C-alpha positions as CSV (number, residue, x, y, z in Angstrom):
1,M,-4.6,11.8,23.0
2,S,-2.0,9.1,22.5
3,F,-2.1,7.0,19.3
4,I,0.8,4.6,20.1
5,R,0.6,1.9,22.7
6,E,3.4,-0.3,23.8
7,V,1.3,-3.5,23.8
8,T,-1.9,-3.7,21.9
9,P,-4.3,-6.6,21.0
10,D,-5.7,-4.9,18.0
11,F,-4.7,-2.3,15.4
12,P,-7.6,0.2,14.7
13,L,-7.3,2.5,11.8
14,H,-6.8,6.0,13.2
15,C,-8.6,8.8,11.4
16,L,-9.2,12.5,12.3
17,L,-10.6,13.8,9.0
18,D,-13.3,11.7,7.3
19,A,-14.0,11.5,3.6
20,S,-16.6,14.2,3.7
21,G,-14.0,16.7,5.1
22,R,-15.3,16.7,8.6
23,L,-13.1,16.4,11.7
24,T,-14.0,13.3,13.7
25,A,-12.1,14.4,16.9
26,A,-10.4,17.4,18.4
27,L,-7.0,18.0,16.8
28,P,-3.8,18.2,18.8
29,D,-2.9,21.8,19.5
30,F,0.0,21.8,16.9
31,L,-2.5,21.0,14.2
32,A,-5.3,23.4,15.2
33,D,-3.9,26.5,13.4
34,Q,-5.8,27.1,10.1
35,A,-2.8,28.9,8.7
36,L,-1.0,25.5,8.9
37,W,-4.0,23.9,7.2
38,L,-3.6,26.2,4.2
39,E,0.2,25.7,4.1
40,A,-0.2,21.9,4.2
41,Y,-3.0,22.0,1.6
42,T,-0.9,24.1,-0.7
43,H,2.0,21.7,-0.3
44,L,-0.1,18.8,-1.2
45,W,-1.2,20.5,-4.4
46,R,2.4,21.6,-5.1
47,T,3.4,17.9,-4.9
48,R,0.5,16.8,-7.1
49,L,1.0,19.4,-9.8
50,F,4.7,18.7,-9.9
51,D,4.1,15.0,-10.0
52,R,1.6,15.5,-12.9
53,R,4.2,17.6,-14.8
54,A,6.9,15.0,-14.2
55,V,4.7,12.3,-15.7
56,A,4.1,14.5,-18.7
57,L,7.9,15.1,-19.2
58,Q,8.4,11.3,-19.2
59,R,5.7,10.7,-21.7
60,T,7.3,13.2,-24.0
61,G,10.8,11.7,-23.7
62,Q,12.2,14.4,-21.5
63,L,12.5,12.3,-18.4
64,G,13.4,8.7,-17.6
65,T,11.2,6.2,-15.8
66,Y,9.4,8.0,-13.0
67,A,7.5,6.8,-9.9
68,S,4.3,8.8,-9.4
69,C,2.9,9.5,-5.9
70,L,-0.7,10.2,-7.1
71,G,-3.2,9.6,-4.2
72,Q,-0.4,9.1,-1.7
73,E,0.7,12.7,-1.1
74,A,-0.6,13.0,2.4
75,I,1.7,10.4,3.8
76,S,4.9,12.0,2.6
77,A,3.6,15.6,3.2
78,A,2.9,14.7,6.9
79,I,6.4,13.3,7.2
80,G,7.9,16.6,5.8
81,F,5.8,18.7,8.2
82,R,6.6,16.8,11.4
83,M,10.3,15.9,11.0
84,H,12.7,18.3,12.6
85,P,15.5,19.8,10.5
86,D,18.2,17.7,12.2
87,D,16.2,14.5,11.9
88,I,17.4,12.2,9.2
89,L,15.2,11.1,6.3
90,V,15.9,7.8,4.5
91,P,13.4,7.8,1.7
92,Y,12.2,5.5,-1.0
93,Y,11.0,6.5,-4.4
94,R,7.6,8.1,-3.5
95,D,8.7,10.7,-1.0
96,Q,8.5,13.7,-3.3
97,A,6.3,15.7,-0.8
98,A,8.7,15.1,2.1
99,Q,11.8,15.9,0.1
100,L,10.3,19.1,-1.3
101,R,9.4,20.2,2.2
102,R,12.9,19.5,3.4
103,G,14.5,21.7,0.7
104,V,15.1,19.4,-2.2
105,H,14.4,21.4,-5.4
106,M,12.1,20.1,-8.1
107,Q,14.9,20.6,-10.6
108,S,17.0,18.1,-8.6
109,I,14.2,15.5,-8.5
110,L,13.8,15.8,-12.3
111,R,17.5,15.6,-12.8
112,F,17.7,12.4,-10.8
113,W,14.8,10.7,-12.7
114,G,16.3,12.1,-15.9
115,G,19.3,9.8,-15.3
116,D,21.8,12.2,-13.7
117,E,22.6,11.2,-10.1
118,W,24.0,14.7,-9.4
119,G,20.3,15.5,-8.8
120,A,20.6,13.5,-5.6
121,H,23.0,16.1,-4.1
122,D,20.3,18.4,-2.7
123,G,18.4,19.0,0.5
124,P,19.8,18.5,4.0
125,P,23.3,16.9,3.8
126,H,22.5,14.4,6.5
127,D,19.4,13.0,4.6
128,L,19.9,10.0,2.3
129,S,19.0,9.9,-1.4
130,W,16.2,8.0,-3.1
131,C,16.4,4.2,-2.8
132,I,15.3,2.3,-5.8
133,P,16.1,-1.3,-4.7
134,I,13.2,-2.6,-2.6
135,A,13.7,-2.4,1.2
136,T,17.4,-1.9,1.3
137,Q,16.9,1.6,2.7
138,I,15.4,0.1,5.9
139,T,18.8,-1.5,6.7
140,H,20.5,1.7,5.9
141,A,18.2,3.6,8.3
142,A,18.8,1.1,11.1
143,G,22.5,1.7,10.6
144,V,22.1,5.5,10.8
145,A,19.9,5.1,13.9
146,T,22.5,3.0,15.5
147,A,25.1,5.7,15.0
148,L,22.7,8.3,16.6
149,K,22.2,6.0,19.6
150,L,25.9,5.4,20.0
151,R,26.6,9.1,19.9
152,H,23.7,9.9,22.3
153,L,22.1,12.3,19.9
154,P,18.5,13.4,20.4
155,Q,17.5,12.9,16.7
156,A,15.2,10.6,14.9
157,V,15.6,8.6,11.7
158,L,12.6,8.1,9.6
159,T,12.5,5.7,6.7
160,T,9.7,4.7,4.3
161,C,8.8,1.8,2.1
162,G,5.9,0.3,0.2
163,D,3.8,-2.6,1.3
164,G,5.8,-4.9,-1.0
165,A,9.0,-4.1,1.0
166,S,7.4,-5.5,4.1
167,S,7.7,-9.0,2.5
168,R,11.5,-8.6,2.1
169,G,14.1,-10.0,4.4
170,D,15.7,-6.5,4.8
171,F,12.5,-5.4,6.5
172,Y,12.5,-8.1,9.1
173,E,16.3,-7.9,9.8
174,A,16.3,-4.1,10.2
175,L,13.3,-4.0,12.5
176,N,14.4,-6.9,14.5
177,L,17.7,-5.1,15.1
178,A,15.8,-1.8,15.9
179,G,13.7,-3.6,18.5
180,V,16.6,-5.4,20.2
181,W,18.8,-2.3,20.2
182,H,16.0,0.1,21.0
183,L,16.9,2.4,18.1
184,P,15.5,5.9,17.4
185,L,13.8,4.7,14.2
186,V,10.4,5.3,12.7
187,L,9.4,3.2,9.7
188,V,6.4,4.3,7.7
189,I,4.9,1.7,5.4
190,N,3.0,3.3,2.5
191,N,0.4,0.5,2.1
192,N,-1.0,1.4,-1.2
193,Q,-2.3,-2.1,-1.7
194,W,0.0,-3.0,-4.6
195,A,3.6,-4.4,-4.9
196,I,3.7,-3.5,-8.6
197,S,1.0,-5.8,-9.8
198,V,0.8,-8.1,-6.7
199,P,-2.1,-7.2,-4.4
200,L,-1.7,-7.1,-0.7
201,S,-3.8,-10.3,-0.2
202,Q,-1.1,-12.2,-2.1
203,Q,1.8,-10.8,-0.2
204,T,0.9,-11.6,3.3
205,A,-1.7,-13.6,5.4
206,A,-1.4,-11.0,8.2
207,A,-4.6,-9.0,8.7
208,T,-2.6,-5.8,8.9
209,L,1.0,-4.8,8.4
210,A,1.1,-2.9,11.7
211,Q,0.8,-6.1,13.6
212,K,4.1,-7.3,12.3
213,A,5.6,-4.9,14.9
214,V,4.6,-7.4,17.6
215,A,7.3,-9.9,16.5
216,F,9.9,-7.2,16.9
217,G,8.7,-6.1,20.3
218,I,8.0,-2.6,19.2
219,P,4.8,-0.5,18.9
220,G,2.8,-0.7,15.7
221,V,0.1,1.8,14.7
222,R,-2.3,1.9,11.7
223,V,-3.4,5.2,10.3
224,D,-5.5,6.4,7.4
225,G,-2.9,7.5,4.9
226,N,-5.4,9.8,3.1
227,D,-5.8,11.8,6.3
228,F,-3.0,14.4,6.6
229,F,-4.0,15.2,10.2
230,A,-4.0,11.7,11.5
231,M,-0.7,11.0,9.8
232,A,0.8,14.2,11.3
233,A,-0.5,13.3,14.8
234,V,0.9,9.8,14.7
235,L,4.2,10.9,13.3
236,E,4.6,13.6,15.9
237,E,4.2,11.0,18.6
238,A,6.4,8.4,16.9
239,L,9.2,10.9,16.1
240,Q,9.2,12.3,19.7
241,R,9.4,8.8,21.1
242,A,12.5,8.2,18.9
243,R,14.2,11.5,19.9
244,T,13.7,10.9,23.6
245,G,15.0,7.3,23.8
246,K,11.8,5.4,23.8
247,G,12.7,3.4,20.7
248,P,11.3,2.5,17.3
249,T,7.8,2.6,15.9
250,L,6.2,0.9,12.9
251,V,3.5,3.0,11.2
252,E,1.2,1.4,8.5
253,A,-0.3,4.2,6.4
254,V,-3.3,2.8,4.5
255,T,-4.0,4.4,1.1
256,Y,-4.4,3.3,-2.5
257,R,-2.1,3.8,-5.5
258,L,-4.1,5.7,-8.0
259,C,-1.3,5.6,-10.6
260,D,0.8,3.0,-12.4
261,H,3.6,1.6,-10.2
262,T,6.0,3.7,-12.5
263,T,5.7,5.1,-15.9
264,A,7.0,1.7,-17.2
265,D,3.9,0.0,-15.8
266,D,0.2,-0.3,-16.9
267,M,-2.1,-0.6,-14.0
268,S,-5.1,-1.2,-16.2
269,R,-3.8,-4.7,-16.9
270,Y,-4.3,-5.9,-13.3
271,A,-6.3,-3.5,-11.2
272,D,-10.1,-3.4,-11.0
273,P,-11.3,0.0,-12.4
274,A,-14.2,0.0,-10.0
275,A,-11.9,-0.4,-6.9
276,R,-9.7,2.4,-8.3
277,D,-12.7,4.7,-8.8
278,A,-13.9,4.0,-5.2
279,A,-10.4,4.8,-3.9
280,A,-10.3,8.0,-5.9
281,A,-13.3,9.3,-4.0
282,L,-11.4,9.0,-0.7
283,E,-8.1,10.6,-1.9
284,P,-6.4,13.1,0.4
285,L,-6.6,16.3,-1.6
286,L,-10.3,16.1,-2.2
287,R,-10.9,15.3,1.5
288,F,-8.7,18.3,2.6
289,R,-10.4,20.7,0.2
290,R,-13.8,19.8,1.7
291,L,-12.5,20.7,5.1
292,L,-11.3,24.1,3.9
293,E,-14.6,24.7,2.2
294,H,-16.4,23.8,5.5
295,E,-14.1,25.8,7.8
296,C,-12.2,28.4,5.9
297,G,-14.4,29.6,3.1
298,W,-12.3,28.0,0.4
299,D,-13.9,28.2,-3.0
300,E,-13.1,27.7,-6.7
301,S,-11.5,31.1,-7.1
302,S,-9.2,30.3,-4.2
303,Q,-8.3,27.0,-5.7
304,Q,-7.6,28.4,-9.2
305,A,-5.4,31.2,-7.8
306,M,-3.3,28.7,-5.7
307,E,-2.9,26.3,-8.7
308,A,-1.9,29.2,-11.0
309,E,0.9,30.3,-8.6
310,L,2.1,26.7,-8.1
311,N,2.2,26.1,-11.8
312,R,4.4,29.2,-12.2
313,E,6.7,27.8,-9.6
314,I,6.8,24.4,-11.3
315,A,7.3,25.9,-14.7
316,A,10.4,27.8,-13.6
317,E,11.9,24.6,-12.0
318,V,11.1,22.6,-15.2
319,D,12.8,25.2,-17.4
320,S,15.9,25.1,-15.2
321,Y,15.9,21.3,-15.5
322,L,15.6,21.4,-19.3
323,A,18.4,23.9,-19.5
324,L,20.9,21.7,-17.8
325,P,23.7,20.3,-19.9
326,P,23.6,16.6,-20.7
327,S,25.1,14.4,-18.0
328,R,28.6,13.0,-18.8
329,P,28.5,9.3,-19.7
330,E,32.0,8.9,-18.3
331,D,30.6,9.6,-14.8
332,M,29.5,5.9,-14.8
333,F,33.2,5.1,-14.6
334,D,34.5,8.0,-12.5
335,Y,32.1,7.8,-9.6
336,L,31.6,4.0,-9.2
337,Y,34.6,3.5,-6.9
338,A,36.7,5.9,-4.7
339,A,39.8,4.5,-6.5
340,M,39.1,3.1,-10.0
341,P,40.2,-0.5,-10.3
342,E,42.5,-1.4,-13.2
343,D,39.9,-3.4,-15.1
344,L,37.4,-0.6,-15.0
345,S,40.1,1.9,-16.0
346,R,40.8,-0.3,-19.1
347,Q,37.0,-0.4,-19.9
348,K,36.9,3.4,-19.7
349,S,39.9,3.8,-22.0
350,D,38.3,1.4,-24.5
351,W,35.0,3.2,-24.3
352,L,36.6,6.6,-24.8
353,A,38.5,5.3,-27.8
354,R,35.4,3.9,-29.4
355,R,33.5,7.1,-28.8
356,A,36.3,9.1,-30.4
357,A,36.3,6.9,-33.4
358,S,32.5,7.0,-33.9
Protein backbone atom coordinates (compact mmCIF):
# COMPACT_ATOMS: atom_id res chain seq x y z
CA MET A 1 0.00 0.00 0.00
CA SER A 2 1.31 3.44 -0.93
CA PHE A 3 0.20 6.51 1.00
CA ILE A 4 2.12 9.13 -0.97
CA ARG A 5 1.22 10.20 -4.51
CA GLU A 6 3.18 12.60 -6.67
CA VAL A 7 0.08 14.46 -7.88
CA THR A 8 -3.19 14.30 -5.98
CA PRO A 9 -6.50 16.14 -6.31
CA ASP A 10 -7.49 15.56 -2.69
CA PHE A 11 -5.92 14.91 0.69
CA PRO A 12 -7.73 12.12 2.55
CA LEU A 13 -6.95 11.53 6.21
CA HIS A 14 -5.06 8.23 6.39
CA CYS A 15 -5.89 6.03 9.37
CA LEU A 16 -5.10 2.41 10.22
CA LEU A 17 -6.31 2.27 13.84
CA ASP A 18 -9.70 3.72 14.68
CA ALA A 19 -10.82 5.28 17.96
CA SER A 20 -12.21 1.96 19.20
CA GLY A 21 -8.80 0.33 18.86
CA ARG A 22 -9.67 -1.71 15.79
CA LEU A 23 -7.41 -1.96 12.75
CA THR A 24 -9.14 -0.64 9.65
CA ALA A 25 -6.71 -2.18 7.13
CA ALA A 26 -3.89 -4.68 6.97
CA LEU A 27 -0.69 -3.32 8.48
CA PRO A 28 2.55 -3.15 6.50
CA ASP A 29 4.81 -6.09 7.36
CA PHE A 30 7.18 -3.97 9.44
CA LEU A 31 4.29 -2.98 11.73
CA ALA A 32 2.67 -6.40 12.10
CA ASP A 33 4.88 -7.68 14.96
CA GLN A 34 3.04 -7.53 18.29
CA ALA A 35 6.36 -7.23 20.12
CA LEU A 36 6.79 -3.91 18.31
CA TRP A 37 3.31 -2.88 19.40
CA LEU A 38 4.24 -3.41 23.05
CA GLU A 39 7.53 -1.60 22.61
CA ALA A 40 5.82 1.37 20.96
CA TYR A 41 3.01 1.48 23.51
CA THR A 42 5.53 1.43 26.35
CA HIS A 43 7.42 4.30 24.74
CA LEU A 44 4.24 6.33 24.37
CA TRP A 45 3.61 5.90 28.06
CA ARG A 46 7.25 6.64 28.88
CA THR A 47 6.83 9.95 27.10
CA ARG A 48 3.50 10.77 28.77
CA LEU A 49 4.65 9.97 32.30
CA PHE A 50 7.88 11.89 31.79
CA ASP A 51 5.92 14.81 30.36
CA ARG A 52 3.59 14.75 33.36
CA ARG A 53 6.56 14.79 35.74
CA ALA A 54 8.20 17.68 33.88
CA VAL A 55 5.04 19.78 34.23
CA ALA A 56 4.96 18.97 37.96
CA LEU A 57 8.60 20.07 38.29
CA GLN A 58 7.77 23.37 36.59
CA ARG A 59 4.75 23.95 38.83
CA THR A 60 6.95 23.47 41.91
CA GLY A 61 9.67 25.85 40.73
CA GLN A 62 12.21 23.17 39.80
CA LEU A 63 12.02 23.66 36.02
CA GLY A 64 11.63 26.61 33.70
CA THR A 65 8.84 27.13 31.20
CA TYR A 66 8.08 23.79 29.57
CA ALA A 67 6.19 22.76 26.40
CA SER A 68 4.07 19.68 27.05
CA CYS A 69 3.27 17.13 24.33
CA LEU A 70 0.09 15.76 25.94
CA GLY A 71 -2.13 14.11 23.33
CA GLN A 72 0.50 14.46 20.60
CA GLU A 73 2.87 11.66 21.58
CA ALA A 74 2.11 9.34 18.65
CA ILE A 75 3.47 11.78 16.08
CA SER A 76 6.87 12.10 17.69
CA ALA A 77 7.05 8.45 18.74
CA ALA A 78 6.44 7.29 15.16
CA ILE A 79 9.23 9.61 14.03
CA GLY A 80 11.58 8.04 16.55
CA PHE A 81 10.66 4.51 15.52
CA ARG A 82 11.01 5.02 11.76
CA MET A 83 14.13 7.20 11.47
CA HIS A 84 17.40 5.38 10.84
CA PRO A 85 20.28 6.10 13.23
CA ASP A 86 22.15 8.08 10.56
CA ASP A 87 19.12 10.13 9.53
CA ILE A 88 19.14 13.65 10.91
CA LEU A 89 16.43 15.01 13.22
CA VAL A 90 15.83 18.75 13.30
CA PRO A 91 13.19 19.02 16.04
CA TYR A 92 11.00 21.70 17.47
CA TYR A 93 9.90 21.85 21.08
CA ARG A 94 7.34 18.99 21.25
CA ASP A 95 9.55 16.15 20.06
CA GLN A 96 10.28 14.52 23.40
CA ALA A 97 9.20 11.05 22.20
CA ALA A 98 11.49 11.10 19.15
CA GLN A 99 14.41 12.48 21.11
CA LEU A 100 14.06 9.90 23.87
CA ARG A 101 13.89 7.16 21.26
CA ARG A 102 17.07 8.50 19.63
CA GLY A 103 19.03 8.37 22.86
CA VAL A 104 18.51 11.75 24.50
CA HIS A 105 18.27 11.27 28.26
CA MET A 106 15.39 12.63 30.31
CA GLN A 107 17.92 14.36 32.53
CA SER A 108 19.19 16.30 29.51
CA ILE A 109 15.69 17.38 28.47
CA LEU A 110 15.03 18.62 31.99
CA ARG A 111 18.40 20.34 32.09
CA PHE A 112 17.61 22.23 28.90
CA TRP A 113 14.18 23.36 30.09
CA GLY A 114 15.74 24.17 33.43
CA GLY A 115 17.75 26.90 31.70
CA ASP A 116 21.05 25.09 31.13
CA GLU A 117 21.78 24.64 27.43
CA TRP A 118 24.39 21.98 28.19
CA GLY A 119 21.31 19.75 28.25
CA ALA A 120 21.19 20.13 24.47
CA HIS A 121 24.48 18.22 24.11
CA ASP A 122 22.97 14.73 24.09
CA GLY A 123 21.74 12.17 21.60
CA PRO A 124 23.16 11.58 18.12
CA PRO A 125 25.85 14.18 17.40
CA HIS A 126 24.41 14.86 13.94
CA ASP A 127 20.91 15.69 15.26
CA LEU A 128 20.12 19.31 15.96
CA SER A 129 18.82 20.63 19.27
CA TRP A 130 15.40 21.99 20.22
CA CYS A 131 14.32 25.03 18.25
CA ILE A 132 12.27 27.53 20.23
CA PRO A 133 11.81 30.29 17.56
CA ILE A 134 8.90 29.44 15.29
CA ALA A 135 9.74 27.81 11.93
CA THR A 136 13.44 28.72 11.77
CA GLN A 137 14.31 25.03 12.16
CA ILE A 138 12.75 24.33 8.75
CA THR A 139 15.33 26.53 7.02
CA HIS A 140 18.08 24.82 9.03
CA ALA A 141 16.74 21.44 7.93
CA ALA A 142 16.74 22.52 4.28
CA GLY A 143 20.38 23.53 4.68
CA VAL A 144 21.30 20.17 6.19
CA ALA A 145 19.41 18.36 3.43
CA THR A 146 21.30 20.40 0.84
CA ALA A 147 24.59 19.25 2.35
CA LEU A 148 23.47 15.60 2.18
CA LYS A 149 22.47 15.99 -1.45
CA LEU A 150 25.75 17.66 -2.42
CA ARG A 151 27.66 14.85 -0.72
CA HIS A 152 25.49 12.14 -2.34
CA LEU A 153 24.70 10.61 1.05
CA PRO A 154 21.73 8.19 1.33
CA GLN A 155 20.31 9.82 4.45
CA ALA A 156 17.10 11.69 5.22
CA VAL A 157 16.51 14.88 7.18
CA LEU A 158 13.30 15.06 9.16
CA THR A 159 12.08 18.27 10.71
CA THR A 160 8.92 19.12 12.61
CA CYS A 161 6.81 22.16 13.31
CA GLY A 162 3.40 23.13 14.61
CA ASP A 163 0.50 24.34 12.51
CA GLY A 164 1.33 27.94 13.41
CA ALA A 165 4.74 27.60 11.78
CA SER A 166 3.06 26.84 8.46
CA SER A 167 1.98 30.50 8.40
CA ARG A 168 5.56 31.77 8.63
CA GLY A 169 7.78 32.81 5.74
CA ASP A 170 10.51 30.36 6.76
CA PHE A 171 8.09 27.50 6.02
CA TYR A 172 7.44 28.67 2.46
CA GLU A 173 11.04 29.59 1.70
CA ALA A 174 12.47 26.29 2.93
CA LEU A 175 9.90 24.09 1.20
CA ASN A 176 10.14 26.06 -2.03
CA LEU A 177 13.89 25.40 -1.98
CA ALA A 178 13.34 21.75 -1.10
CA GLY A 179 11.03 21.35 -4.07
CA VAL A 180 13.29 23.15 -6.56
CA TRP A 181 16.45 21.34 -5.43
CA HIS A 182 14.72 18.00 -4.81
CA LEU A 183 16.11 17.75 -1.29
CA PRO A 184 16.01 14.64 0.94
CA LEU A 185 13.72 16.38 3.43
CA VAL A 186 10.61 15.26 5.30
CA LEU A 187 8.60 17.94 7.10
CA VAL A 188 6.01 16.81 9.65
CA ILE A 189 3.47 19.42 10.70
CA ASN A 190 1.96 18.69 14.10
CA ASN A 191 -1.46 20.17 13.38
CA ASN A 192 -2.73 20.36 16.93
CA GLN A 193 -5.28 23.01 15.92
CA TRP A 194 -3.73 25.87 17.90
CA ALA A 195 -0.94 28.39 17.33
CA ILE A 196 -0.81 29.30 21.01
CA SER A 197 -4.34 30.78 21.29
CA VAL A 198 -5.02 31.25 17.57
CA PRO A 199 -7.19 28.46 16.09
CA LEU A 200 -6.35 26.93 12.74
CA SER A 201 -9.38 28.57 11.11
CA GLN A 202 -7.84 32.00 11.77
CA GLN A 203 -4.39 31.01 10.48
CA THR A 204 -5.21 29.84 6.98
CA ALA A 205 -8.06 29.65 4.48
CA ALA A 206 -6.65 26.38 3.10
CA ALA A 207 -8.86 23.36 3.72
CA THR A 208 -5.79 21.34 4.77
CA LEU A 209 -2.15 22.06 5.46
CA ALA A 210 -1.06 19.11 3.33
CA GLN A 211 -2.34 20.80 0.19
CA LYS A 212 0.22 23.57 0.61
CA ALA A 213 2.68 21.04 -0.83
CA VAL A 214 1.09 21.56 -4.25
CA ALA A 215 2.62 25.04 -4.52
CA PHE A 216 6.08 23.57 -3.91
CA GLY A 217 5.66 20.77 -6.44
CA ILE A 218 6.14 18.09 -3.80
CA PRO A 219 3.91 15.33 -2.40
CA GLY A 220 1.69 16.20 0.53
CA VAL A 221 -0.05 13.63 2.71
CA ARG A 222 -2.53 13.95 5.58
CA VAL A 223 -2.53 11.41 8.38
CA ASP A 224 -4.33 10.86 11.68
CA GLY A 225 -1.74 12.02 14.20
CA ASN A 226 -3.41 10.02 16.98
CA ASP A 227 -2.77 6.78 15.07
CA PHE A 228 0.77 5.51 15.70
CA PHE A 229 0.46 2.92 12.94
CA ALA A 230 -0.68 5.30 10.20
CA MET A 231 1.99 7.79 11.23
CA ALA A 232 4.69 5.08 11.12
CA ALA A 233 3.51 3.81 7.73
CA VAL A 234 3.50 7.27 6.15
CA LEU A 235 6.87 8.17 7.65
CA GLU A 236 8.46 4.93 6.50
CA GLU A 237 7.48 5.76 2.94
CA ALA A 238 8.42 9.45 3.14
CA LEU A 239 11.82 8.77 4.71
CA GLN A 240 12.63 6.06 2.18
CA ARG A 241 11.73 8.44 -0.64
CA ALA A 242 14.16 10.96 0.80
CA ARG A 243 16.97 8.43 1.24
CA THR A 244 16.65 7.14 -2.33
CA GLY A 245 16.71 10.48 -4.13
CA LYS A 246 12.97 10.87 -4.70
CA GLY A 247 12.81 14.22 -2.95
CA PRO A 248 10.88 15.89 -0.14
CA THR A 249 7.50 15.12 1.40
CA LEU A 250 5.15 17.27 3.48
CA VAL A 251 3.21 15.35 6.14
CA GLU A 252 0.29 16.93 7.99
CA ALA A 253 -0.38 15.00 11.21
CA VAL A 254 -3.82 15.91 12.54
CA THR A 255 -4.24 15.83 16.30
CA TYR A 256 -5.36 18.12 19.16
CA ARG A 257 -3.31 19.83 21.84
CA LEU A 258 -4.78 18.60 25.13
CA CYS A 259 -2.50 20.85 27.16
CA ASP A 260 -1.59 24.50 27.47
CA HIS A 261 0.75 25.77 24.74
CA THR A 262 3.44 25.90 27.44
CA THR A 263 3.33 26.11 31.19
CA ALA A 264 3.22 29.91 30.72
CA ASP A 265 -0.16 29.60 28.95
CA ASP A 266 -3.75 29.05 30.13
CA MET A 267 -5.76 27.17 27.51
CA SER A 268 -8.98 27.53 29.48
CA ARG A 269 -9.11 31.19 28.45
CA TYR A 270 -9.61 30.45 24.75
CA ALA A 271 -10.42 26.76 24.09
CA ASP A 272 -13.91 25.25 24.21
CA PRO A 273 -13.93 22.65 27.02
CA ALA A 274 -16.40 20.48 25.10
CA ALA A 275 -14.11 20.35 22.06
CA ARG A 276 -11.18 19.48 24.27
CA ASP A 277 -13.15 16.68 25.96
CA ALA A 278 -14.18 15.31 22.57
CA ALA A 279 -10.57 15.33 21.43
CA ALA A 280 -9.45 13.57 24.62
CA ALA A 281 -11.68 10.62 23.71
CA LEU A 282 -9.63 10.18 20.51
CA GLU A 283 -6.16 10.54 22.02
CA PRO A 284 -3.44 8.09 20.93
CA LEU A 285 -2.62 6.19 24.12
CA LEU A 286 -6.25 5.33 24.83
CA ARG A 287 -6.69 4.12 21.25
CA PHE A 288 -3.52 2.01 21.41
CA ARG A 289 -4.51 0.45 24.73
CA ARG A 290 -7.82 -0.69 23.25
CA LEU A 291 -5.92 -2.44 20.44
CA LEU A 292 -3.73 -4.28 22.96
CA GLU A 293 -6.80 -5.27 24.96
CA HIS A 294 -8.45 -6.65 21.80
CA GLU A 295 -5.40 -8.41 20.37
CA CYS A 296 -2.82 -9.05 23.10
CA GLY A 297 -4.74 -9.69 26.33
CA TRP A 298 -3.60 -6.41 27.86
CA ASP A 299 -5.31 -5.67 31.16
CA GLU A 300 -5.16 -3.34 34.14
CA SER A 301 -2.49 -5.36 35.91
CA SER A 302 -0.30 -5.19 32.80
CA GLN A 303 -0.83 -1.44 32.66
CA GLN A 304 0.01 -0.90 36.31
CA ALA A 305 3.16 -3.01 36.11
CA MET A 306 4.38 -1.10 33.05
CA GLU A 307 3.66 2.31 34.60
CA ALA A 308 5.41 1.33 37.83
CA GLU A 309 8.56 0.36 35.94
CA LEU A 310 8.48 3.53 33.87
CA ASN A 311 7.98 5.69 36.95
CA ARG A 312 11.08 4.14 38.52
CA GLU A 313 13.05 4.95 35.36
CA ILE A 314 11.76 8.53 35.36
CA ALA A 315 12.41 9.03 39.08
CA ALA A 316 16.07 8.08 38.62
CA GLU A 317 16.44 10.59 35.76
CA VAL A 318 14.71 13.33 37.76
CA ASP A 319 16.97 12.67 40.75
CA SER A 320 20.00 12.97 38.47
CA TYR A 321 18.69 16.27 37.13
CA LEU A 322 18.00 17.70 40.58
CA ALA A 323 21.50 16.69 41.72
CA LEU A 324 23.20 18.70 38.99
CA PRO A 325 25.15 21.77 40.11
CA PRO A 326 23.62 25.13 39.16
CA SER A 327 24.51 26.39 35.71
CA ARG A 328 27.19 29.08 35.51
CA PRO A 329 25.68 32.51 34.78
CA GLU A 330 28.91 33.54 33.03
CA ASP A 331 28.15 30.96 30.34
CA MET A 332 25.88 33.57 28.75
CA PHE A 333 29.04 35.53 27.96
CA ASP A 334 31.48 32.70 27.29
CA TYR A 335 29.41 30.75 24.78
CA LEU A 336 27.67 33.45 22.78
CA TYR A 337 30.55 33.99 20.30
CA ALA A 338 33.48 31.86 19.20
CA ALA A 339 35.72 34.86 19.98
CA MET A 340 34.27 37.25 22.53
CA PRO A 341 33.90 40.83 21.17
CA GLU A 342 35.49 43.63 23.14
CA ASP A 343 32.19 45.19 24.21
CA LEU A 344 30.90 41.86 25.54
CA SER A 345 34.19 41.29 27.35
CA ARG A 346 33.71 44.64 29.12
CA GLN A 347 30.14 43.68 30.03
CA LYS A 348 31.38 40.41 31.51
CA SER A 349 34.06 42.22 33.55
CA ASP A 350 31.49 44.72 34.84
CA TRP A 351 29.06 41.92 35.73
CA LEU A 352 31.77 39.91 37.55
CA ALA A 353 32.77 43.01 39.50
CA ARG A 354 29.17 43.71 40.56
CA ARG A 355 28.65 40.08 41.56
CA ALA A 356 31.84 40.11 43.65
CA ALA A 357 30.68 43.29 45.39
CA SER A 358 27.19 42.02 46.20
